[in-house]
KOLDOBA-356680 format. One record per residue (C-alpha): residue in three letters; z negated, y, x. Coordinates in Angstrom, 3 decimals, padded with zeros to 6 digits. Layout:
<nodes>
+------+----------+----------+----------+
| resn |       pz |       py |       px |
+------+----------+----------+----------+
|  ALA |        Z |        Y |        X |
...
+------+----------+----------+----------+
</nodes>
This chain:
<nodes>
+------+----------+----------+----------+
| resn |       pz |       py |       px |
+------+----------+----------+----------+
|  MET |  043.047 |  049.912 | -030.281 |
|  ARG |  045.336 |  052.534 | -028.738 |
|  LYS |  042.621 |  053.599 | -026.264 |
|  ARG |  041.904 |  049.997 | -025.279 |
|  GLU |  045.614 |  049.334 | -024.707 |
|  ALA |  045.917 |  052.492 | -022.599 |
|  GLY |  042.859 |  051.480 | -020.545 |
|  LEU |  044.256 |  047.970 | -020.025 |
|  ALA |  047.625 |  049.373 | -018.929 |
|  PHE |  045.906 |  051.749 | -016.505 |
|  ASN |  043.832 |  048.936 | -014.985 |
|  MET |  046.922 |  046.758 | -014.553 |
|  LEU |  048.846 |  049.564 | -012.849 |
|  LEU |  045.937 |  050.711 | -010.686 |
|  PRO |  046.470 |  048.171 | -007.833 |
|  THR |  050.148 |  049.074 | -007.630 |
|  ALA |  049.335 |  052.790 | -007.637 |
|  LEU |  046.772 |  052.317 | -004.853 |
|  ILE |  049.253 |  050.348 | -002.737 |
|  VAL |  051.896 |  053.063 | -003.162 |
|  ILE |  049.369 |  055.785 | -002.298 |
|  LEU |  048.314 |  053.907 |  000.846 |
|  ILE |  051.906 |  053.343 |  001.905 |
|  VAL |  052.798 |  057.007 |  001.414 |
|  LEU |  049.603 |  058.766 |  002.443 |
|  GLY |  048.512 |  056.397 |  005.225 |
|  PRO |  051.206 |  057.269 |  007.780 |
|  LEU |  051.147 |  060.929 |  006.696 |
|  LEU |  047.413 |  061.294 |  007.263 |
|  ALA |  047.683 |  059.394 |  010.557 |
|  ASN |  050.359 |  061.830 |  011.723 |
|  PHE |  048.154 |  064.815 |  010.833 |
|  TRP |  045.251 |  063.179 |  012.671 |
|  ILE |  047.279 |  062.578 |  015.856 |
|  SER |  048.730 |  066.109 |  015.771 |
|  VAL |  045.287 |  067.617 |  016.516 |
|  LYS |  044.583 |  065.183 |  019.358 |
|  PRO |  045.733 |  065.522 |  022.986 |
|  VAL |  047.066 |  061.974 |  022.833 |
|  GLU |  049.536 |  060.475 |  025.279 |
|  LEU |  050.964 |  056.967 |  025.366 |
|  GLY |  048.322 |  055.961 |  027.892 |
|  ASP |  045.574 |  056.987 |  025.456 |
|  LEU |  046.472 |  054.580 |  022.661 |
|  ARG |  043.751 |  052.258 |  023.922 |
|  PRO |  040.258 |  053.412 |  024.909 |
|  PRO |  039.785 |  053.890 |  028.662 |
|  SER |  038.360 |  050.884 |  030.458 |
|  THR |  037.535 |  049.684 |  033.945 |
|  VAL |  040.169 |  047.467 |  035.546 |
|  VAL |  039.158 |  045.407 |  038.597 |
|  THR |  041.253 |  042.978 |  040.629 |
|  GLU |  039.993 |  040.874 |  043.532 |
|  ARG |  041.602 |  039.325 |  046.600 |
|  LEU |  040.475 |  037.583 |  049.772 |
|  ARG |  041.567 |  039.066 |  053.100 |
|  GLY |  041.439 |  037.225 |  056.378 |
|  ASP |  041.868 |  033.636 |  057.546 |
|  ALA |  039.249 |  031.099 |  056.538 |
|  GLU |  040.079 |  028.210 |  058.867 |
|  ALA |  036.786 |  027.427 |  060.550 |
|  ILE |  033.064 |  027.782 |  060.056 |
|  GLY |  031.920 |  031.263 |  061.041 |
|  ASP |  035.238 |  033.014 |  060.378 |
|  VAL |  034.785 |  036.480 |  058.914 |
|  VAL |  036.736 |  037.374 |  055.751 |
|  GLU |  036.679 |  040.296 |  053.345 |
|  LEU |  036.454 |  040.323 |  049.568 |
|  GLU |  038.527 |  043.315 |  048.472 |
|  TYR |  038.005 |  044.838 |  045.021 |
|  ARG |  040.552 |  047.270 |  043.605 |
|  ILE |  039.123 |  049.442 |  040.850 |
|  ARG |  040.885 |  051.878 |  038.546 |
|  ASN |  040.438 |  053.706 |  035.264 |
|  SER |  043.068 |  052.579 |  032.769 |
|  SER |  043.334 |  056.096 |  031.305 |
|  PRO |  045.014 |  058.916 |  033.250 |
|  SER |  042.892 |  061.584 |  031.556 |
|  GLN |  039.795 |  060.126 |  029.853 |
|  ALA |  036.633 |  059.124 |  031.743 |
|  VAL |  034.743 |  055.833 |  031.650 |
|  GLU |  030.965 |  056.309 |  031.715 |
|  GLU |  028.527 |  053.954 |  033.439 |
|  ALA |  031.352 |  051.752 |  034.680 |
|  GLY |  030.975 |  048.663 |  036.824 |
|  PHE |  031.713 |  044.968 |  037.140 |
|  THR |  030.145 |  041.608 |  037.829 |
|  ASP |  031.573 |  038.740 |  039.821 |
|  THR |  030.646 |  035.338 |  041.232 |
|  ILE |  030.990 |  034.942 |  044.993 |
|  PRO |  032.900 |  031.731 |  045.843 |
|  ALA |  030.707 |  028.866 |  047.029 |
|  GLY |  030.570 |  028.616 |  050.800 |
|  LEU |  030.916 |  032.354 |  051.461 |
|  THR |  027.882 |  034.246 |  052.739 |
|  VAL |  028.047 |  038.001 |  052.218 |
|  THR |  026.981 |  039.799 |  055.384 |
|  GLU |  027.811 |  043.397 |  054.485 |
|  LEU |  027.304 |  044.792 |  050.971 |
|  ASP |  028.415 |  048.062 |  049.415 |
|  GLU |  025.485 |  050.328 |  048.556 |
|  ARG |  026.514 |  050.370 |  044.879 |
|  CYS |  026.326 |  046.584 |  044.589 |
|  ARG |  023.532 |  044.068 |  044.210 |
|  LEU |  023.702 |  040.367 |  045.081 |
|  THR |  021.435 |  037.802 |  043.434 |
|  GLY |  022.278 |  034.372 |  044.741 |
|  ARG |  026.044 |  034.212 |  044.219 |
|  GLU |  026.048 |  036.733 |  041.366 |
|  LEU |  027.413 |  040.146 |  042.383 |
|  SER |  026.814 |  043.249 |  040.238 |
|  CYS |  028.259 |  046.673 |  041.084 |
|  ASN |  027.444 |  049.928 |  039.260 |
|  LEU |  030.193 |  052.476 |  039.938 |
|  GLY |  028.921 |  055.352 |  037.818 |
|  ASP |  031.331 |  057.549 |  035.847 |
|  LEU |  035.028 |  057.073 |  036.567 |
|  GLU |  037.182 |  060.134 |  035.955 |
|  GLY |  040.636 |  059.860 |  034.405 |
|  GLY |  043.132 |  058.382 |  036.859 |
|  PHE |  040.337 |  057.132 |  039.152 |
|  ARG |  041.379 |  054.572 |  041.788 |
|  GLU |  039.341 |  053.032 |  044.603 |
|  ARG |  039.114 |  049.921 |  046.713 |
|  PHE |  036.173 |  048.613 |  048.716 |
|  ARG |  035.494 |  045.453 |  050.686 |
|  LEU |  032.557 |  043.111 |  051.165 |
|  THR |  032.300 |  041.245 |  054.482 |
|  ALA |  031.526 |  037.531 |  054.226 |
|  GLU |  031.173 |  034.582 |  056.588 |
|  VAL |  032.930 |  031.294 |  055.912 |
|  GLY |  030.774 |  028.181 |  055.538 |
|  GLN |  031.517 |  024.466 |  055.268 |
|  GLY |  031.335 |  024.548 |  051.448 |
|  PHE |  034.283 |  026.965 |  051.246 |
|  LEU |  036.336 |  024.884 |  053.690 |
|  ASP |  035.690 |  021.760 |  051.636 |
|  ALA |  036.622 |  023.409 |  048.290 |
|  PRO |  038.421 |  026.745 |  048.830 |
|  GLU |  038.733 |  028.964 |  045.748 |
|  ASP |  041.555 |  031.347 |  044.874 |
|  VAL |  039.667 |  034.509 |  043.950 |
|  ARG |  042.784 |  035.954 |  042.259 |
|  ALA |  042.715 |  033.211 |  039.624 |
|  THR |  039.956 |  034.997 |  037.695 |
|  ASP |  039.218 |  038.689 |  037.344 |
|  PRO |  035.692 |  040.093 |  037.574 |
|  ALA |  033.942 |  040.983 |  034.302 |
|  THR |  033.915 |  044.750 |  033.768 |
|  PHE |  031.735 |  047.068 |  031.714 |
|  GLY |  031.630 |  050.764 |  030.850 |
|  ASN |  031.725 |  053.201 |  027.951 |
|  GLY |  035.120 |  054.710 |  027.204 |
|  ILE |  035.692 |  057.089 |  024.301 |
|  ASN |  038.821 |  056.359 |  022.279 |
|  ILE |  040.413 |  059.750 |  021.803 |
|  LEU |  042.227 |  058.533 |  018.690 |
|  THR |  039.021 |  057.734 |  016.821 |
|  SER |  036.824 |  060.518 |  018.207 |
|  PHE |  036.056 |  063.667 |  016.241 |
|  ASP |  037.191 |  066.053 |  018.964 |
|  PHE |  040.068 |  068.165 |  017.629 |
|  THR |  042.289 |  070.766 |  019.228 |
|  LEU |  045.202 |  073.006 |  018.285 |
|  GLU |  046.660 |  072.728 |  021.770 |
|  ASN |  049.612 |  070.693 |  020.513 |
|  PHE |  050.638 |  073.356 |  017.992 |
|  GLU |  050.153 |  076.105 |  020.564 |
|  ARG |  052.440 |  074.218 |  022.917 |
|  VAL |  055.055 |  073.716 |  020.186 |
|  PHE |  055.186 |  077.334 |  018.982 |
|  SER |  054.922 |  078.856 |  022.451 |
|  ALA |  057.834 |  076.812 |  023.787 |
|  SER |  060.871 |  078.995 |  024.412 |
|  GLU |  063.285 |  076.547 |  022.799 |
|  PHE |  061.337 |  075.902 |  019.572 |
|  TRP |  062.844 |  078.704 |  017.486 |
|  SER |  066.374 |  077.978 |  018.687 |
|  VAL |  065.858 |  074.299 |  017.817 |
|  LEU |  064.596 |  075.328 |  014.366 |
|  ARG |  067.712 |  077.493 |  013.820 |
|  VAL |  069.963 |  074.626 |  014.884 |
|  THR |  068.102 |  072.275 |  012.525 |
|  ILE |  068.500 |  074.598 |  009.542 |
|  TYR |  072.169 |  075.290 |  010.367 |
|  TYR |  072.869 |  071.579 |  010.742 |
|  THR |  071.000 |  070.670 |  007.546 |
|  VAL |  072.494 |  073.351 |  005.288 |
|  PHE |  076.118 |  072.833 |  006.303 |
|  SER |  075.858 |  069.032 |  006.409 |
|  THR |  074.318 |  068.981 |  002.932 |
|  ALA |  076.854 |  071.426 |  001.541 |
|  GLY |  079.731 |  069.522 |  003.168 |
|  ALA |  078.599 |  066.184 |  001.727 |
|  LEU |  078.274 |  067.724 | -001.763 |
|  VAL |  081.646 |  069.483 | -001.664 |
|  VAL |  083.520 |  066.427 | -000.391 |
|  GLY |  081.674 |  064.220 | -002.887 |
|  LEU |  082.526 |  066.614 | -005.718 |
|  PHE |  086.190 |  066.648 | -004.695 |
|  ALA |  086.306 |  062.828 | -004.482 |
|  ALA |  084.590 |  062.456 | -007.847 |
|  GLN |  087.095 |  064.841 | -009.446 |
|  LEU |  089.953 |  062.712 | -008.104 |
|  MET |  088.395 |  059.393 | -009.122 |
|  ASN |  087.634 |  060.682 | -012.628 |
|  VAL |  091.341 |  060.426 | -013.458 |
|  ALA |  092.689 |  057.030 | -014.507 |
|  PHE |  095.429 |  055.585 | -012.263 |
|  LYS |  096.478 |  052.206 | -010.939 |
|  GLY |  094.275 |  050.892 | -008.147 |
|  ARG |  091.443 |  053.316 | -008.884 |
|  GLY |  088.766 |  050.612 | -008.604 |
|  ILE |  089.913 |  049.566 | -005.125 |
|  LEU |  090.043 |  053.162 | -003.951 |
|  ARG |  086.537 |  053.812 | -005.296 |
|  GLY |  085.265 |  050.878 | -003.260 |
|  LEU |  086.994 |  052.139 | -000.106 |
|  LEU |  085.392 |  055.540 | -000.507 |
|  LEU |  081.984 |  053.890 | -000.137 |
|  PHE |  082.806 |  052.577 |  003.346 |
|  PRO |  081.319 |  055.485 |  005.370 |
|  TYR |  077.984 |  055.097 |  003.606 |
|  VAL |  077.647 |  051.302 |  003.728 |
|  ALA |  079.002 |  050.792 |  007.256 |
|  PRO |  076.418 |  050.425 |  010.076 |
|  VAL |  075.691 |  053.817 |  011.563 |
|  ILE |  075.992 |  052.587 |  015.143 |
|  ALA |  079.484 |  051.237 |  014.442 |
|  VAL |  080.851 |  054.387 |  012.804 |
|  ALA |  079.143 |  056.641 |  015.376 |
|  PHE |  080.805 |  054.897 |  018.299 |
|  THR |  084.100 |  054.859 |  016.410 |
|  TRP |  083.950 |  058.654 |  016.186 |
|  ILE |  083.009 |  058.891 |  019.858 |
|  ILE |  086.023 |  056.787 |  020.842 |
|  LEU |  088.426 |  058.673 |  018.542 |
|  LEU |  087.264 |  062.067 |  019.854 |
|  ASP |  086.987 |  061.082 |  023.507 |
|  PRO |  088.576 |  063.839 |  025.665 |
|  PHE |  090.243 |  061.353 |  028.033 |
|  SER |  091.426 |  058.444 |  025.899 |
|  GLY |  090.683 |  059.539 |  022.329 |
|  THR |  093.386 |  059.304 |  019.681 |
|  ILE |  092.570 |  062.646 |  018.056 |
|  ASN |  092.857 |  064.609 |  021.298 |
|  ALA |  096.111 |  062.862 |  022.167 |
|  MET |  097.613 |  063.715 |  018.766 |
|  LEU |  096.516 |  067.358 |  018.938 |
|  VAL |  097.974 |  067.766 |  022.423 |
|  GLU |  101.265 |  066.102 |  021.445 |
|  MET |  101.553 |  068.348 |  018.364 |
|  GLY |  100.996 |  071.415 |  020.531 |
|  LEU |  097.910 |  072.511 |  018.591 |
|  ILE |  095.737 |  072.521 |  021.731 |
|  GLY |  096.681 |  072.951 |  025.362 |
|  ALA |  094.083 |  070.596 |  026.816 |
|  PRO |  091.801 |  067.879 |  025.410 |
|  ILE |  088.532 |  069.066 |  023.873 |
|  ASN |  085.194 |  067.425 |  024.543 |
|  PHE |  084.070 |  067.549 |  020.926 |
|  PHE |  080.631 |  066.065 |  021.580 |
|  GLY |  080.023 |  067.739 |  024.929 |
|  THR |  081.135 |  071.353 |  024.421 |
|  ARG |  078.375 |  073.679 |  023.296 |
|  ASP |  080.231 |  076.876 |  022.259 |
|  VAL |  083.734 |  078.313 |  022.548 |
|  ASP |  084.894 |  081.860 |  021.891 |
|  VAL |  087.064 |  082.140 |  018.773 |
|  THR |  088.883 |  085.309 |  017.662 |
|  ILE |  089.813 |  085.789 |  014.004 |
|  PHE |  091.164 |  089.063 |  012.630 |
|  GLY |  090.164 |  090.794 |  015.848 |
|  LEU |  086.563 |  089.556 |  015.664 |
|  THR |  085.314 |  087.296 |  018.464 |
|  PHE |  082.417 |  084.922 |  017.889 |
|  GLN |  081.043 |  081.747 |  019.401 |
|  PHE |  081.944 |  078.559 |  017.573 |
|  PRO |  079.513 |  075.615 |  018.087 |
|  VAL |  081.913 |  072.760 |  018.788 |
|  ALA |  079.505 |  069.844 |  019.264 |
|  LEU |  077.239 |  070.909 |  016.403 |
|  SER |  080.190 |  071.387 |  014.033 |
|  THR |  081.537 |  067.948 |  014.976 |
|  VAL |  078.186 |  066.366 |  014.201 |
|  ILE |  078.115 |  068.249 |  010.879 |
|  ALA |  081.591 |  066.921 |  010.055 |
|  PHE |  080.406 |  063.387 |  010.817 |
|  GLU |  077.347 |  063.897 |  008.621 |
|  ALA |  079.404 |  065.197 |  005.693 |
|  TRP |  081.908 |  062.335 |  006.063 |
|  ARG |  079.224 |  059.660 |  006.295 |
|  TYR |  077.103 |  060.738 |  003.330 |
|  PHE |  079.575 |  062.133 |  000.812 |
|  PRO |  079.870 |  058.702 | -000.946 |
|  LEU |  076.320 |  059.029 | -002.272 |
|  SER |  077.135 |  062.398 | -003.837 |
|  PHE |  080.423 |  060.988 | -005.063 |
|  LEU |  078.702 |  058.174 | -006.987 |
|  PHE |  076.163 |  060.405 | -008.731 |
|  ILE |  078.656 |  063.145 | -009.557 |
|  LEU |  081.222 |  060.664 | -010.868 |
|  ALA |  078.610 |  059.069 | -013.131 |
|  ALA |  077.704 |  062.517 | -014.487 |
|  MET |  081.359 |  063.410 | -015.055 |
|  GLN |  082.028 |  060.258 | -017.013 |
|  SER |  079.118 |  061.019 | -019.329 |
|  VAL |  080.745 |  064.317 | -020.391 |
|  SER |  082.598 |  064.096 | -023.713 |
|  SER |  086.365 |  064.190 | -023.324 |
|  GLU |  086.684 |  066.134 | -026.594 |
|  MET |  085.638 |  069.361 | -024.835 |
|  TYR |  088.447 |  069.017 | -022.318 |
|  GLU |  090.953 |  068.280 | -025.091 |
|  ALA |  089.867 |  071.370 | -027.000 |
|  ALA |  090.013 |  073.496 | -023.843 |
|  GLU |  093.491 |  072.192 | -023.050 |
|  ILE |  094.684 |  073.052 | -026.562 |
|  ASP |  093.296 |  076.572 | -026.072 |
|  GLY |  095.384 |  076.899 | -022.903 |
|  ALA |  092.684 |  076.483 | -020.255 |
|  THR |  094.017 |  075.571 | -016.815 |
|  PRO |  092.562 |  072.594 | -014.883 |
|  LEU |  090.677 |  075.031 | -012.638 |
|  GLN |  089.210 |  076.817 | -015.652 |
|  GLN |  088.214 |  073.505 | -017.207 |
|  PHE |  086.442 |  072.540 | -014.012 |
|  TRP |  084.689 |  075.894 | -013.591 |
|  TYR |  083.611 |  076.480 | -017.186 |
|  LEU |  083.189 |  072.907 | -018.483 |
|  SER |  082.588 |  070.422 | -015.662 |
|  LEU |  080.511 |  072.517 | -013.296 |
|  PRO |  077.875 |  073.623 | -015.861 |
|  GLN |  077.408 |  069.970 | -016.825 |
|  LEU |  076.910 |  069.021 | -013.162 |
|  VAL |  074.375 |  071.708 | -012.219 |
|  GLY |  071.402 |  069.406 | -012.732 |
|  ILE |  072.726 |  066.480 | -010.687 |
|  LEU |  074.035 |  068.826 | -007.964 |
|  SER |  070.599 |  070.402 | -007.672 |
|  VAL |  068.886 |  067.029 | -007.314 |
|  LEU |  071.477 |  065.870 | -004.783 |
|  PHE |  071.113 |  069.057 | -002.759 |
|  LEU |  067.331 |  068.621 | -002.621 |
|  LEU |  067.528 |  064.964 | -001.605 |
|  ARG |  070.319 |  065.446 |  000.915 |
|  PHE |  068.562 |  068.478 |  002.434 |
|  ILE |  065.344 |  066.516 |  002.980 |
|  TRP |  067.126 |  063.444 |  004.316 |
|  THR |  069.384 |  065.438 |  006.623 |
|  PHE |  066.514 |  067.580 |  007.903 |
|  ASN |  064.760 |  064.337 |  008.898 |
|  LYS |  067.914 |  062.731 |  010.282 |
|  PHE |  067.584 |  061.445 |  013.833 |
|  ASP |  069.844 |  058.472 |  014.464 |
|  ASP |  073.191 |  060.217 |  013.872 |
|  ILE |  072.587 |  063.025 |  016.371 |
|  PHE |  070.928 |  060.713 |  018.876 |
|  LEU |  073.871 |  058.295 |  018.833 |
|  LEU |  076.558 |  060.993 |  018.977 |
|  THR |  075.166 |  063.516 |  021.455 |
|  GLY |  071.595 |  062.585 |  022.301 |
|  GLY |  070.609 |  066.124 |  021.345 |
|  ALA |  072.756 |  067.700 |  024.082 |
|  ALA |  075.327 |  070.512 |  023.818 |
|  GLY |  073.340 |  072.570 |  021.315 |
|  THR |  072.690 |  069.737 |  018.835 |
|  ARG |  068.975 |  069.308 |  019.473 |
|  THR |  067.059 |  069.284 |  016.182 |
|  LEU |  063.365 |  069.031 |  015.374 |
|  THR |  063.531 |  065.273 |  014.847 |
|  VAL |  065.112 |  064.845 |  018.282 |
|  GLN |  062.306 |  066.995 |  019.673 |
|  VAL |  059.758 |  064.700 |  017.999 |
|  TYR |  061.313 |  061.752 |  019.859 |
|  GLU |  061.477 |  063.606 |  023.179 |
|  GLN |  057.875 |  064.818 |  022.992 |
|  GLY |  056.421 |  061.571 |  021.706 |
|  PHE |  058.329 |  059.009 |  023.761 |
|  ALA |  060.441 |  060.619 |  026.490 |
|  LEU |  057.508 |  062.801 |  027.628 |
|  SER |  054.831 |  060.343 |  026.390 |
|  ASN |  053.019 |  063.164 |  024.546 |
|  LEU |  052.306 |  061.659 |  021.147 |
|  GLY |  050.120 |  064.581 |  020.066 |
|  ALA |  052.888 |  067.150 |  020.611 |
|  GLY |  055.423 |  064.880 |  018.903 |
|  ALA |  053.123 |  064.525 |  015.889 |
|  ALA |  052.639 |  068.316 |  015.833 |
|  VAL |  056.413 |  068.823 |  015.601 |
|  ALA |  056.514 |  066.254 |  012.788 |
|  VAL |  053.816 |  068.221 |  010.941 |
|  VAL |  055.929 |  071.364 |  011.322 |
|  VAL |  058.880 |  069.451 |  009.823 |
|  PHE |  056.687 |  068.380 |  006.906 |
|  PHE |  055.565 |  071.925 |  006.091 |
|  VAL |  059.099 |  073.325 |  006.408 |
|  LEU |  060.346 |  070.753 |  003.907 |
|  LEU |  057.336 |  071.341 |  001.651 |
|  VAL |  058.035 |  075.092 |  001.557 |
|  PHE |  061.727 |  074.435 |  000.906 |
|  ALA |  060.928 |  072.030 | -001.948 |
|  LEU |  058.538 |  074.506 | -003.598 |
|  ILE |  061.067 |  077.346 | -003.365 |
|  PHE |  063.816 |  075.050 | -004.595 |
|  PHE |  061.861 |  073.919 | -007.664 |
|  ARG |  060.918 |  077.511 | -008.431 |
|  PHE |  064.403 |  079.004 | -008.282 |
|  SER |  066.783 |  076.077 | -008.803 |
|  PRO |  069.056 |  076.279 | -011.869 |
|  LYS |  068.036 |  074.117 | -014.781 |
|  GLU |  070.496 |  071.997 | -016.696 |
|  GLY |  071.019 |  072.935 | -020.278 |
|  GLY |  069.280 |  076.303 | -019.916 |
|  ALA |  065.821 |  074.719 | -019.664 |
+------+----------+----------+----------+
</nodes>
């Protein structure tokens, strides 16, 4: 009976499991497939022959000479079309007097074999015709219908021709390693900032006081507000010409001139006689990231804090433990598990974050990350293969991080 029930449960869950696997693995496998293809936006469809037709000359009397002009092109800028050509019907009343050597005319049916068309191929040729009474009686607009085309074009997306050219281009690019360093710097400090601020907020909200529920709701605002609204709010507040923050800092005498927080790459800072370059724009984006996503950490940490027995804190207080000692020796060990999970999730999400940086800086001023590079390669430069290759690199970086994290992360309760 137990085996039959287990088999029935498995069969009932199997469709759901297959749907989840397709949803997760489908786009992932497609990205891997595109990454080993020299695919551009123009290659999403298989190459084909495109022919347009127009009539040149005045057809006002019998015997007038006109020209049928055919404009031919290959729809793909890089892939060839083999054995290409087209067929067309000559309008009634027109008598072709001069025919291109690649074309054949049977009655009014025209057939042209153009051979192989290389990528980006363009050509136009004309057929000379004489106007007859039938065309004057019922003139036809040749542009109303396009000729029927034929040809064999290989779809690069579905072919089995693979190349590592995209990965060679990614790793050989001079800016790749600097972009990777910026991505790791941005991810680590944004994740740590969100956890620290969330931990601080949870510690405050774990104490009972009047109006605590309202304040808890307000703390969720950065996370639930639309990203485009809060991003432009930060841009306006930090604007070097009319921003409130710059005006306040100048009036308080903390800075001598307004700072372009989202447009300044690095400034020299001297502390204790040591001079180093401080990344202004990147640090501002990190501050925005920590501010926007600390509410998620705050909710999870607060829930974990409230599950801790208050008797331990009472006993520690009787023994003379200070609030800092209670936090360090009682609260923090109980939060190790949830902090580890939050760090893993926030690291992965932040590493893949695109919209925040794109809205704030567009990847300029030293804030270009791998996800921004995916967008630039895939859409700004129309190189989908290179963009997919960068996405594959992102996947393997996160996979390595997750494996290392699971191997060395602290376990709750000494497990």
